[in-house]
N, C-alpha and C positions, 0 to 999 in steps of 0.2 A: 378596488385595488387594495390589497393588504400591504403592510409594512413589515419587512423582515428585520429582526433585531440586529442582524449583522451588516445590513446595508448602510453605508455612510456616504455623506456628501457634506460640503462645507456648511450649509445652513442648518443641517440636522442637529448640531450641537446645542443650538439655542431655540430651535423651533418647538412649537406646541400646536398640535393638530386637533381641533375640537370636532371635526367631521371630515367625511370623504372629500367634500368640495375643497377644503383647505389643503388637503394632501395633493390633490390634482393641481391646484393653483401653484403650490410650491414647486412641483415638478416642472410645470410649464415655464416658470420664471427662472429656474435654476439652469445655468449653463456650465456648472462645475463638473468635474469628473466624479464618477461614483467609484466606490471601492468596497471591498468586503472586509469586515473586521476579522474574519477567520484567517484570511490569507494576506491581508494588508496590500492587496493588489486589485486591479480593476476586473479581476475574474474571481469566481468562487472556487471552493474545493473541488468542484466537478469540471473545472476549466471552462465554464461558460461565463459570459459577461455578467458583471455585477451592475445591473441597471434595474430600475423599478419594475419594468414589465417582465423581466426574467425572475426576479427575486420574489416569487409568489408561492402560495400553498401548492404542494405537489412536487416542488423541487426538494430533493433529498436533504439539503442543508437548511431549509427554511424553518425559522422559529418566529412566531408572532412577536412583534415588538410591544413592549409595555407602553410605547407612545402611540400605538395604533388606537384610534377612537373605539374600535370594537372591544378592545381589551378592558375598557372601563365600563362597559355596559353591564347592567345588572339584569339578570334573568327574572 
């Protein structure tokens, strides 16, 4: 599961995710509403819900977050 730079939720602002397991744990514990930073609504620019399972590569508005663990990997 990747993180979109525009997906927001309450714990996002202070969270640090060292690996995919940490991301999944945060999603499982989080009961807050999600929103899209592009629209400031619970839906994205394409009118689909802004939730982690929807905000993935392949969606036209997706941009990989710098907080995503894969963005820090060195090839």
